[in-house]
TORSE-360818 format. One record per residue: x, y, z of N, C-alpha, C in turn; residue number from 1. Coordinates in nm, 4 decimals. Example, Ala and Ser with C-alpha at 12.3 -4.5 7.8 and 13.67 -1.06 7.14 Angstrom:
2
      n.c1      n.c2      n.c3     ca.c1     ca.c2     ca.c3      c.c1      c.c2      c.c3    n
    1.3190   -0.5690    0.7800    1.2300   -0.4500    0.7800    1.3200   -0.3300    0.7800    1
    1.2850   -0.2250    0.7080    1.3670   -0.1060    0.7140    1.2900    0.0030    0.7870    2
This chain:
252
      n.c1      n.c2      n.c3     ca.c1     ca.c2     ca.c3      c.c1      c.c2      c.c3    n
    9.6991    9.5278    7.2763    9.8228    9.5655    7.3460    9.9040    9.6569    7.2557    1
    9.9675    9.7624    7.3073   10.0434    9.8541    7.2240   10.1599    9.7862    7.1541    2
   10.2051    9.8444    7.0409   10.3190    9.7929    6.9666   10.4387    9.8838    6.9856    3
   10.5602    9.8249    6.9859   10.6795    9.9082    6.9907   10.7225    9.9412    6.8482    4
   10.8383   10.0052    6.8307   10.8819   10.0502    6.6993   10.9043    9.9356    6.6016    5
   10.9318    9.8162    6.6533   10.9566    9.7017    6.5670   10.8293    9.6305    6.5276    6
   10.7154    9.6722    6.5844   10.5882    9.6075    6.5560   10.5519    9.4991    6.6546    7
   10.6392    9.4748    6.7534   10.6103    9.3746    6.8555   10.5262    9.4354    6.9664    8
   10.4530    9.3512    7.0364   10.3728    9.4003    7.1475   10.4632    9.4364    7.2646    9
   10.4228    9.5359    7.3417   10.4984    9.5732    7.4603   10.4020    9.5895    7.5764   10
   10.4490    9.5566    7.6958   10.3659    9.5643    7.8154   10.3765    9.7022    7.8782   11
   10.2661    9.7450    7.9386   10.2621    9.8728    8.0072   10.2354    9.8503    8.1547   12
   10.2759    9.9488    8.2376   10.2410    9.9401    8.3787   10.1008    9.9967    8.3996   13
   10.0554    9.9974    8.5265    9.9175   10.0376    8.5557    9.8922   10.1843    8.5271   14
    9.9990   10.2634    8.5143    9.9844   10.4061    8.4853    9.9962   10.4359    8.3365   15
   10.0120   10.3298    8.2549   10.0215   10.3476    8.1112   10.1622   10.3712    8.0608   16
   10.2619   10.3670    8.1495   10.4005   10.3878    8.1096   10.4705   10.2566    8.0782   17
   10.5969   10.2665    8.0409   10.6749   10.1480    8.0074   10.6957   10.0605    8.1304   18
   10.6748    9.9309    8.1148   10.6937    9.8377    8.2255   10.8423    9.8236    8.2562   19
   10.8805    9.8521    8.3806   11.0209    9.8496    8.4206   11.0631    9.7091    8.4648   20
   11.1922    9.6851    8.4601   11.2461    9.5573    8.5059   11.2283    9.5448    8.6567   21
   11.1843    9.4274    8.7000   11.1709    9.3999    8.8434   11.3010    9.3412    8.8959   22
   11.3518    9.2350    8.8319   11.4777    9.1735    8.8761   11.5335    9.0834    8.7662   23
   11.6644    9.0953    8.7446   11.7358    9.0055    8.6534   11.8228    8.9062    8.7292   24
   11.8414    8.9292    8.8599   11.9200    8.8389    8.9432   11.8600    8.8366    9.0827   25
   11.7708    8.7409    9.1121   11.7272    8.6320    9.0241   11.6362    8.6829    8.9117   26
   11.6359    8.6101    8.7995   11.5543    8.6501    8.6846   11.4094    8.6129    8.7119   27
   11.3242    8.7141    8.7185   11.1852    8.6938    8.7578   11.0901    8.7125    8.6400   28
   10.9626    8.7073    8.6693   10.8598    8.7203    8.5671   10.8083    8.5841    8.5239   29
   10.6828    8.5762    8.4861   10.6232    8.4486    8.4460   10.6993    8.3856    8.3298   30
   10.7498    8.4701    8.2379   10.8276    8.4206    8.1243   10.9769    8.4431    8.1449   31
   11.0169    8.4812    8.2675   11.1559    8.5030    8.3070   11.2249    8.6093    8.2205   32
   11.1529    8.7158    8.1920   11.2115    8.8286    8.1193   11.2716    8.9314    8.2135   33
   11.2446    8.9162    8.3420   11.2870    9.0156    8.4394   11.1791    9.1168    8.4706   34
   11.0725    9.1192    8.3903   10.9597    9.2113    8.4098   10.8367    9.1339    8.4562   35
   10.7451    9.2034    8.5250   10.6233    9.1391    8.5747   10.5148    9.1433    8.4671   36
   10.5451    9.0780    8.3549   10.4495    9.0683    8.2448   10.3533    8.9537    8.2702   37
   10.2411    8.9556    8.2009   10.1445    8.8480    8.2148   10.0878    8.8155    8.0774   38
   10.0109    8.7085    8.0714    9.9509    8.6662    7.9458    9.8469    8.5589    7.9714   39
    9.7872    8.5039    7.8659    9.6790    8.4059    7.8820    9.7190    8.2835    7.9632   40
    9.8468    8.2422    7.9557    9.8899    8.1225    8.0271    9.9228    8.1496    8.1735   41
    9.9295    8.2759    8.2116    9.9651    8.3133    8.3497    9.8397    8.3199    8.4351   42
    9.7964    8.2037    8.4833    9.6711    8.1970    8.5602    9.6799    8.2749    8.6902   43
    9.8005    8.2866    8.7477    9.8157    8.3563    8.8751    9.8351    8.5049    8.8627   44
    9.8532    8.5565    8.7400    9.8770    8.6985    8.7164    9.9945    8.7491    8.8000   45
   10.1162    8.7095    8.7603   10.2384    8.7475    8.8330   10.2785    8.8898    8.7960   46
   10.2046    8.9866    8.8477   10.2197    9.1256    8.8042   10.2582    9.2216    8.9156   47
   10.2874    9.1696    9.0362   10.3244    9.2551    9.1491   10.4720    9.2362    9.1803   48
   10.5534    9.3407    9.1579   10.6962    9.3354    9.1897   10.7158    9.3718    9.3367   49
   10.7763    9.2824    9.4115   10.7954    9.3065    9.5546   10.9358    9.2666    9.5965   50
   10.9924    9.3406    9.6914   11.1175    9.3010    9.7554   11.0820    9.2200    9.8786   51
   11.1287    9.0970    9.8843   11.0869    9.0073    9.9911   11.1798    9.0205   10.1111   52
   11.1218    9.0052   10.2292   11.1969    9.0045   10.3540   11.1898    8.8653   10.4148   53
   11.2719    8.8394   10.5157   11.2683    8.7099   10.5836   11.1305    8.6850   10.6437   54
   11.0728    8.7908   10.6999   10.9402    8.7771   10.7611   10.8350    8.7474   10.6549   55
   10.8485    8.8126   10.5384   10.7527    8.7896   10.4311   10.7616    8.6459   10.3798   56
   10.8845    8.5946   10.3654   10.9008    8.4574   10.3181   10.8406    8.3576   10.4172   57
   10.8583    8.3866   10.5464   10.7984    8.2998   10.6486   10.6466    8.3078   10.6432   58
   10.5952    8.4287   10.6253   10.4510    8.4486   10.6153   10.3957    8.3748   10.4941   59
   10.4657    8.3850   10.3801   10.4217    8.3177   10.2585   10.4165    8.1670   10.2780   60
   10.5208    8.1126   10.3404   10.5231    7.9688   10.3655   10.4087    7.9266   10.4569   61
   10.3762    8.0131   10.5547   10.2672    7.9805   10.6468   10.1324    7.9783   10.5772   62
   10.1236    8.0473   10.4617   10.0002    8.0483   10.3837   10.0023    7.9452   10.2710   63
   10.1012    7.8534   10.2754   10.1068    7.7456   10.1777   10.1809    7.7775   10.0501   64
   10.2587    7.8849   10.0467   10.3316    7.9240    9.9260   10.4797    7.9384    9.9614   65
   10.5552    7.8282    9.9509   10.6961    7.8259    9.9864   10.7778    7.8903    9.8754   66
   10.8289    8.0112    9.9012   10.9076    8.0837    9.8024   11.0572    8.0710    9.8267   67
   11.0972    7.9965    9.9280   11.2389    7.9844    9.9631   11.3053    7.8630    9.8997   68
   11.2293    7.7586    9.8721   11.2854    7.6340    9.8198   11.3009    7.6391    9.6681   69
   11.4207    7.6119    9.6157   11.4400    7.6116    9.4695   11.3535    7.5067    9.4004   70
   11.3008    7.5436    9.2828   11.2240    7.4504    9.1990   11.2802    7.4578    9.0573   71
   11.3883    7.3834    9.0295   11.4547    7.3928    8.8984   11.3621    7.3640    8.7818   72
   11.2628    7.2780    8.8019   11.1726    7.2432    8.6922   11.0896    7.3622    8.6462   73
   11.0784    7.4663    8.7319   11.0066    7.5882    8.6962   11.1014    7.7070    8.6799   74
   11.2315    7.6785    8.6692   11.3331    7.7840    8.6621   11.3204    7.8804    8.7803   75
   11.2879    7.8204    8.8957   11.2705    7.9001    9.0174   11.3870    7.8736    9.1114   76
   11.4706    7.9756    9.1392   11.5925    7.9536    9.2177   11.5715    7.9485    9.3683   77
   11.4517    7.9832    9.4150   11.4324    8.0026    9.5586   11.4764    8.1426    9.5966   78
   11.3996    8.2084    9.6807   11.4259    8.3487    9.7125   11.4936    8.3645    9.8484   79
   11.5745    8.4705    9.8569   11.6401    8.5079    9.9815   11.5955    8.6497   10.0183   80
   11.6014    8.6847   10.1453   11.5652    8.8224   10.1840   11.6429    8.9250   10.1021   81
   11.5710    9.0247   10.0512   11.6325    9.1274    9.9684   11.6112    9.1061    9.8204   82
   11.5740    8.9835    9.7789   11.5441    8.9583    9.6382   11.4150    9.0286    9.5980   83
   11.4075    9.0656    9.4705   11.2826    9.1182    9.4152   11.2239    9.0133    9.3225   84
   11.0906    8.9985    9.3297   11.0248    8.8898    9.2563   10.8838    8.9322    9.2171   85
   10.8368    8.8779    9.1051   10.7002    8.9046    9.0585   10.6043    8.8080    9.1267   86
   10.5162    8.8604    9.2104   10.4205    8.7793    9.2847   10.2835    8.7831    9.2198   87
   10.2005    8.6880    9.2588   10.0646    8.6792    9.2039    9.9787    8.7918    9.2610   88
    9.9224    8.8734    9.1742    9.8370    8.9834    9.2192    9.7148    8.9313    9.2919   89
    9.6611    8.8187    9.2464    9.5384    8.7655    9.3068    9.5621    8.7132    9.4474   90
    9.6874    8.6731    9.4777    9.7155    8.6156    9.6096    9.7552    8.7219    9.7109   91
    9.8360    8.8206    9.6695    9.8902    8.9155    9.7656    9.8137    9.0466    9.7621   92
    9.6894    9.0391    9.8046    9.6066    9.1574    9.8131    9.5493    9.1735    9.9540   93
    9.6122    9.1101   10.0506    9.5609    9.1142   10.1860    9.5904    9.2506   10.2487   94
    9.4875    9.3124   10.3024    9.5004    9.4485   10.3543    9.4897    9.4499   10.5066   95
    9.5542    9.5475   10.5657    9.5457    9.5712   10.7101    9.4611    9.6961   10.7301   96
    9.3436    9.6784   10.7894    9.2483    9.7872   10.8108    9.2620    9.8352   10.9550   97
    9.3320    9.9470   10.9723    9.3548   10.0021   11.1071    9.2408   10.0969   11.1416   98
    9.1770   10.0715   11.2564    9.0571   10.1458   11.2929    8.9366   10.0852   11.2246   99
    8.9311    9.9514   11.2241    8.8282    9.8799   11.1460    8.6889    9.8920   11.2042  100
    8.6761    9.9312   11.3327    8.5436    9.9386   11.3941    8.4762    9.8030   11.3942  101
    8.3516    9.7980   11.3486    8.2773    9.6714   11.3470    8.2986    9.5932   11.2177  102
    8.3879    9.6423   11.1317    8.4252    9.5644   11.0142    8.3570    9.6002   10.8844  103
    8.3019    9.7203   10.8728    8.2309    9.7563   10.7490    8.3206    9.7442   10.6266  104
    8.4449    9.7903   10.6381    8.5352    9.7823   10.5232    8.5868    9.6413   10.5006  105
    8.5998    9.5626   10.6058    8.6474    9.4263   10.5903    8.5547    9.3450   10.5012  106
    8.4282    9.3844   10.4973    8.3320    9.3129   10.4141    8.3572    9.3285   10.2656  107
    8.4343    9.4303   10.2254    8.4605    9.4522   10.0829    8.6086    9.4395   10.0480  108
    8.6931    9.4194   10.1490    8.8362    9.4003   10.1231    8.8620    9.2559   10.0801  109
    8.9767    9.2290   10.0153    9.0065    9.0935    9.9675    9.0122    8.9929   10.0817  110
    8.9830    8.8656   10.0520    8.9953    8.7604   10.1539    9.1353    8.7592   10.2128  111
    9.1432    8.7355   10.3439    9.2716    8.7367   10.4114    9.3041    8.8692   10.4760  112
    9.2213    8.9714   10.4516    9.2443    9.1018   10.5132    9.2145    9.0962   10.6625  113
    9.2791    9.1845   10.7378    9.2715    9.1824   10.8838    9.2369    9.3214   10.9353  114
    9.1516    9.3276   11.0359    9.1144    9.4543   11.0972    9.1734    9.4688   11.2363  115
    9.2074    9.5930   11.2722    9.2605    9.6234   11.4060    9.1848    9.7434   11.4606  116
    9.1446    9.7372   11.5865    9.0753    9.8501   11.6476    9.1013    9.8516   11.7980  117
    9.1032    9.9725   11.8568    9.1282    9.9846   12.0007    9.0055    9.9478   12.0834  118
    8.8872    9.9473   12.0196    8.7623    9.9200   12.0896    8.7329    9.7701   12.0883  119
    8.7469    9.7055   12.2034    8.7291    9.5608   12.2120    8.5865    9.5178   12.1769  120
    8.4876    9.6012   12.2097    8.3494    9.5663   12.1789    8.3251    9.5671   12.0276  121
    8.3839    9.6638   11.9581    8.3709    9.6676   11.8124    8.4382    9.5468   11.7498  122
    8.5548    9.5110   11.8011    8.6265    9.3937   11.7501    8.5430    9.2678   11.7702  123
    8.4826    9.2538   11.8893    8.4004    9.1361   11.9176    8.2813    9.1281   11.8213  124
    8.2199    9.2421   11.7924    8.1071    9.2432   11.6998    8.1521    9.2074   11.5586  125
    8.2686    9.2590   11.5181    8.3219    9.2254   11.3856    8.3450    9.0753   11.3733  126
    8.3924    9.0145   11.4798    8.4168    8.8700   11.4768    8.2874    8.7907   11.4638  127
    8.1804    8.8383   11.5269    8.0530    8.7670   11.5147    8.0019    8.7670   11.3720  128
    8.0475    8.8628   11.2917    8.0072    8.8693   11.1515    8.1055    8.7971   11.0601  129
    8.2016    8.7276   11.1227    8.2931    8.6450   11.0454    8.4198    8.7135   10.9991  130
    8.4469    8.8354   11.0495    8.5658    8.9077   11.0066    8.6852    8.8731   11.0955  131
    8.8042    8.8844   11.0387    8.9282    8.8579   11.1101    8.9734    8.9881   11.1743  132
    8.9320    9.0123   11.2977    8.9561    9.1406   11.3650    9.0239    9.1183   11.4995  133
    9.1073    9.2170   11.5387    9.1859    9.2054   11.6612    9.1926    9.3402   11.7318  134
    9.2076    9.3355   11.8628    9.2418    9.4583   11.9336    9.3874    9.4917   11.9004  135
    9.4286    9.6139   11.9329    9.5657    9.6550   11.9041    9.6656    9.5611   11.9704  136
    9.6437    9.5293   12.0977    9.7371    9.4422   12.1702    9.7393    9.3022   12.1099  137
    9.6219    9.2498   12.0772    9.6154    9.1159   12.0180    9.6941    9.1096   11.8877  138
    9.6775    9.2134   11.8052    9.7477    9.2129   11.6766    9.8979    9.2247   11.6950  139
    9.9414    9.3229   11.7736   10.0849    9.3484   11.7891   10.1567    9.2331   11.8594  140
   10.0855    9.1605   11.9449   10.1456    9.0473   12.0165   10.1300    8.9155   11.9411  141
   10.0548    8.9174   11.8289   10.0227    8.7932   11.7594   10.1140    8.7615   11.6424  142
   10.0816    8.6505   11.5750   10.1640    8.5996   11.4657   10.1472    8.6777   11.3360  143
   10.0424    8.7608   11.3255   10.0187    8.8334   11.2004   10.1014    8.9609   11.1890  144
   10.1602    9.0050   11.2989   10.2372    9.1300   11.2987   10.3775    9.1042   11.2441  145
   10.3834    9.0718   11.1142   10.5094    9.0416   11.0476   10.5470    9.1553   10.9543  146
   10.6739    9.1902   10.9520   10.7210    9.2943   10.8602   10.6913    9.2531   10.7163  147
   10.6249    9.3410   10.6430   10.5938    9.3130   10.5035   10.4858    9.2093   10.4826  148
   10.4076    9.1794   10.5862   10.3085    9.0727   10.5756   10.1812    9.1084   10.5032  149
   10.1604    9.2371   10.4737   10.0358    9.2795   10.4091   10.0657    9.3571   10.2814  150
    9.9711    9.3477   10.1895    9.9854    9.4171   10.0620    9.9408    9.5620   10.0711  151
    9.8567    9.5940   10.1688    9.8056    9.7303   10.1777    9.7676    9.7683   10.3187  152
    9.7602    9.8987   10.3421    9.7208    9.9546   10.4717    9.6083   10.0540   10.4484  153
    9.4982   10.0369   10.5188    9.3819   10.1250   10.5070    9.3562   10.1951   10.6391  154
    9.3454   10.3281   10.6335    9.2985   10.4081   10.7466    9.1812   10.4904   10.6960  155
    9.0611   10.4434   10.7222    8.9403   10.5115   10.6767    8.8672   10.5708   10.7955  156
    8.8526   10.7031   10.7970    8.7841   10.7757   10.9039    8.8493   10.7496   11.0388  157
    8.9809   10.7608   11.0395    9.0612   10.7453   11.1605    9.1394   10.8727   11.1893  158
    9.2048   10.9266   11.0876    9.2968   11.0390   11.1058    9.2269   11.1637   11.1586  159
    9.0999   11.1843   11.1239    9.0286   11.3038   11.1705    9.0036   11.3023   11.3216  160
    9.0278   11.1876   11.3866    9.0079   11.1764   11.5308    9.1352   11.2055   11.6103  161
    9.2396   11.2561   11.5433    9.3659   11.2846   11.6120    9.4335   11.4031   11.5452  162
    9.5391   11.4534   11.6079    9.6126   11.5625   11.5445    9.7202   11.5054   11.4525  163
    9.7918   11.5951   11.3837    9.8889   11.5515   11.2834    9.9968   11.4612   11.3430  164
   10.0530   11.4990   11.4565   10.1617   11.4206   11.5151   10.1135   11.2819   11.5561  165
    9.9921   11.2744   11.6077    9.9368   11.1436   11.6439    9.9147   11.0575   11.5201  166
    9.8710   11.1207   11.4106    9.8497   11.0474   11.2859    9.9818   10.9923   11.2331  167
   10.0871   11.0744   11.2374   10.2188   11.0285   11.1925   10.2671   10.9110   11.2790  168
   10.2464   10.9211   11.4085   10.2892   10.8139   11.4991   10.2155   10.6843   11.4678  169
   10.0851   10.6936   11.4429   10.0060   10.5747   11.4130   10.0506   10.5107   11.2815  170
   10.0705   10.5929   11.1803   10.1138   10.5405   11.0510   10.2521   10.4762   11.0612  171
   10.3417   10.5398   11.1351   10.4763   10.4829   11.1516   10.4716   10.3489   11.2250  172
   10.3732   10.3315   11.3105   10.3620   10.2062   11.3849   10.3188   10.0911   11.2949  173
   10.2323   10.1206   11.1969   10.1759   10.0126   11.1155   10.2378    9.9994   10.9767  174
   10.3090   10.0996   10.9277   10.3705   10.0904   10.7955   10.4685    9.9738   10.7813  175
   10.5447    9.9374   10.8853   10.6362    9.8239   10.8684   10.5679    9.6929   10.8304  176
   10.4383    9.6827   10.8541   10.3671    9.5598   10.8210   10.3251    9.5538   10.6734  177
   10.3538    9.6599   10.5986   10.3203    9.6639   10.4558   10.4461    9.6359   10.3746  178
   10.4347    9.5467   10.2784   10.5508    9.5091   10.1982   10.5983    9.6265   10.1118  179
   10.7266    9.6303   10.0761   10.7728    9.7285    9.9775   10.6943    9.7129    9.8473  180
   10.6462    9.8217    9.7946   10.5608    9.8177    9.6767   10.4131    9.8094    9.7102  181
   10.3808    9.7895    9.8402   10.2414    9.7843    9.8829   10.1780    9.9224    9.8841  182
   10.0453    9.9252    9.9028    9.9721   10.0505    9.8926    9.9189   10.0956   10.0278  183
    9.9071   10.2268   10.0420    9.8492   10.2897   10.1611    9.7335   10.3762   10.1140  184
    9.6183   10.3614   10.1795    9.4992   10.4357   10.1380    9.4403   10.5068   10.2594  185
    9.4299   10.6409   10.2504    9.3789   10.7231   10.3599    9.2476   10.7891   10.3194  186
    9.1518   10.7887   10.4105    9.0190   10.8456   10.3834    8.9768   10.9332   10.5003  187
    8.9359   11.0570   10.4718    8.8855   11.1491   10.5739    8.7627   11.2225   10.5211  188
    8.6729   11.2642   10.6105    8.5507   11.3318   10.5664    8.5756   11.4757   10.5230  189
    8.4884   11.5232   10.4336    8.4907   11.6641   10.3955    8.4013   11.7436   10.4914  190
    8.3717   11.8689   10.4606    8.3126   11.9616   10.5580    8.1880   11.9079   10.6282  191
    8.0912   11.8613   10.5506    7.9642   11.8178   10.6097    7.9838   11.6978   10.7005  192
    8.0641   11.6025   10.6561    8.0907   11.4844   10.7376    8.1713   11.5169   10.8619  193
    8.2675   11.6068   10.8477    8.3501   11.6440   10.9620    8.2659   11.7104   11.0711  194
    8.1727   11.7959   11.0309    8.0894   11.8679   11.1271    7.9869   11.7778   11.1956  195
    7.9652   11.6581   11.1431    7.8605   11.5702   11.1963    7.9010   11.4961   11.3229  196
    8.0302   11.4996   11.3581    8.0783   11.4207   11.4718    8.1623   11.5092   11.5640  197
    8.1165   11.5327   11.6877    8.1894   11.6203   11.7797    8.3228   11.5629   11.8256  198
    8.3488   11.4340   11.8000    8.4761   11.3750   11.8411    8.5869   11.4001   11.7387  199
    8.5529   11.4595   11.6248    8.6553   11.4898   11.5250    8.7482   11.5997   11.5774  200
    8.8765   11.5849   11.5505    8.9789   11.6750   11.6035    9.0457   11.7572   11.4940  201
    9.0745   11.6923   11.3807    9.1549   11.7555   11.2754    9.0821   11.7463   11.1418  202
    9.0540   11.8621   11.0813    8.9932   11.8636   10.9482    9.1065   11.8426   10.8467  203
    9.1437   11.7167   10.8299    9.2552   11.6809   10.7427    9.2061   11.6755   10.5988  204
    9.2509   11.7699   10.5169    9.2097   11.7757   10.3776    9.3056   11.6958   10.2898  205
    9.2765   11.6935   10.1597    9.3595   11.6157   10.0684    9.5052   11.6614   10.0727  206
    9.5266   11.7923   10.0840    9.6639   11.8434   10.0900    9.7340   11.7975   10.2169  207
    9.6601   11.7884   10.3277    9.7178   11.7419   10.4537    9.7558   11.5940   10.4450  208
    9.6673   11.5145   10.3855    9.6949   11.3718   10.3715    9.8127   11.3482   10.2774  209
    9.8201   11.4274   10.1715    9.9326   11.4162   10.0788   10.0635   11.4533   10.1488  210
   10.0560   11.5542   10.2362   10.1750   11.5946   10.3110   10.2186   11.4844   10.4070  211
   10.1223   11.4154   10.4672   10.1545   11.3052   10.5574   10.2327   11.1964   10.4853  212
   10.1825   11.1531   10.3706   10.2490   11.0435   10.3002   10.3873   11.0875   10.2518  213
   10.4007   11.2148   10.2156   10.5315   11.2651   10.1753   10.6295   11.2651   10.2901  214
   10.5839   11.3070   10.4078   10.6691   11.3075   10.5265   10.7174   11.1671   10.5608  215
   10.6342   11.0690   10.5350   10.6670   10.9302   10.5662   10.7493   10.8628   10.4570  216
   10.7792   10.9368   10.3505   10.8605   10.8808   10.2433   10.7850   10.7914   10.1480  217
   10.6521   10.8019   10.1483   10.5712   10.7228   10.0559   10.5594   10.7955    9.9221  218
   10.5277   10.7208    9.8187   10.5118   10.7782    9.6852   10.3636   10.8030    9.6582  219
   10.3261   10.9296    9.6453   10.1872   10.9655    9.6216   10.1424   10.9161    9.4844  220
   10.0324   10.8401    9.4820    9.9759   10.7911    9.3568    9.8640   10.8809    9.3070  221
    9.7721   10.9112    9.3993    9.6514   10.9813    9.3577    9.5846   11.0464    9.4765  222
    9.5268   11.1638    9.4538    9.4468   11.2338    9.5534    9.3170   11.2741    9.4861  223
    9.2023   11.2373    9.5463    9.0760   11.2634    9.4790    8.9608   11.2753    9.5786  224
    8.8486   11.3280    9.5295    8.7256   11.3411    9.6076    8.6308   11.2285    9.5679  225
    8.5658   11.1670    9.6677    8.4777   11.0527    9.6421    8.3539   11.0600    9.7321  226
    8.2337   11.0248    9.6830    8.2026   10.9788    9.5478    8.1716   11.0917    9.4494  227
    8.1594   11.2138    9.5023    8.1238   11.3281    9.4180    8.2386   11.4280    9.4132  228
    8.2353   11.5228    9.3192    8.3407   11.6253    9.3135    8.3518   11.7023    9.4440  229
    8.4631   11.7677    9.4614    8.4977   11.8358    9.5860    8.3894   11.9324    9.6339  230
    8.3237   12.0021    9.5452    8.2254   12.1032    9.5859    8.1066   12.0432    9.6613  231
    8.0869   11.9110    9.6490    7.9750   11.8465    9.7180    8.0026   11.8249    9.8657  232
    8.1271   11.8457    9.9082    8.1642   11.8163   10.0462    8.0945   11.9006   10.1510  233
    8.0492   12.0195   10.1121    7.9809   12.1054   10.2091    7.8339   12.0668   10.2293  234
    7.7842   11.9793   10.1417    7.6427   11.9422   10.1466    7.6203   11.7942   10.1751  235
    7.7065   11.7093   10.1185    7.6858   11.5647   10.1273    7.7732   11.5070   10.2372  236
    7.7105   11.4440   10.3363    7.7808   11.4003   10.4568    7.8856   11.2928   10.4294  237
    7.8671   11.2166   10.3216    7.9576   11.1046   10.2953    8.0619   11.1349   10.1877  238
    8.0797   11.2613   10.1506    8.1862   11.2951   10.0567    8.3209   11.2922   10.1285  239
    8.4222   11.2353   10.0640    8.5468   11.2065   10.1344    8.6710   11.2520   10.0562  240
    8.7739   11.2891   10.1332    8.9080   11.3071   10.0781    8.9737   11.1697   10.0741  241
    9.0304   11.1325    9.9598    9.0963   11.0032    9.9462    9.2373   11.0229    9.8899  242
    9.3336   10.9587    9.9521    9.4716   10.9663    9.9059    9.5287   10.8245    9.9009  243
    9.5860   10.7897    9.7854    9.6505   10.6594    9.7668    9.7998   10.6814    9.7494  244
    9.8799   10.5988    9.8147   10.0257   10.6101    9.8063   10.0866   10.4704    9.8040  245
   10.2138   10.4635    9.7678   10.2857   10.3362    9.7584   10.4084   10.3379    9.8485  246
   10.4330   10.2255    9.9138   10.5560   10.2088    9.9904   10.6681   10.1829    9.8901  247
   10.7721   10.2650    9.8848   10.8744   10.2482    9.7822   10.9532   10.1191    9.7989  248
   10.9974   10.0644    9.6844   11.0882    9.9499    9.6880   11.2230    9.9982    9.7377  249
   11.2889    9.9181    9.8190   11.4195    9.9562    9.8704   11.5236    9.9470    9.7599  250
   11.6222   10.0337    9.7648   11.7306   10.0307    9.6671   11.8166    9.9070    9.6928  251
   11.8690    9.8446    9.5844   11.9526    9.7252    9.6017   12.0757    9.7574    9.6850  252
């Protein structure tokens, strides 16, 4: 671990920069420093700073993790909507996969992730394979459609099937279900993949996806070509534009 000027160890964030304070009121962190630091004794890895909402607290309680009730023996004051708190990274990794199809991505997403698709037959097939999948109506009318209820939002090979305005509308519909500080991941095909499907509408490149997240007020983390460098996109059907962004924490 890096040392500061005094010779003491200091924690870094995932980008290698100085770890910022999450909250001093209430005082959060596994060691109650106000930062989402971790160490050998922190079995839950309390490294995710999140602003909690009433819906999120209800969702957490429904999953067996009551964050509203004070626990003085753990220096835990109980949380109220609007508080920021360091949550367990291992627990809050549930993703919402919009346009999940038959569930290919659900097979590699963290446990607790949920898929949504407009095609009822694809949803039914995903369920036969043990995935938690819903039609759009089922999801929006159900108990899982809670504000801030998911750690991430995935749209893989969805945006190329619509124009820009439709993509913005779809993202705006599902972004409220991602907690502040959660991640958004967009994936679209490059030239060879785009040309392989006549139902594709918009050749959305990395710059287009970056523009989308900017328009929505998200913080761009990274834009990259996967699995090969960009020049492979004209030859390899599965080369993809990938953009990762973060839902910003609300100002106090």
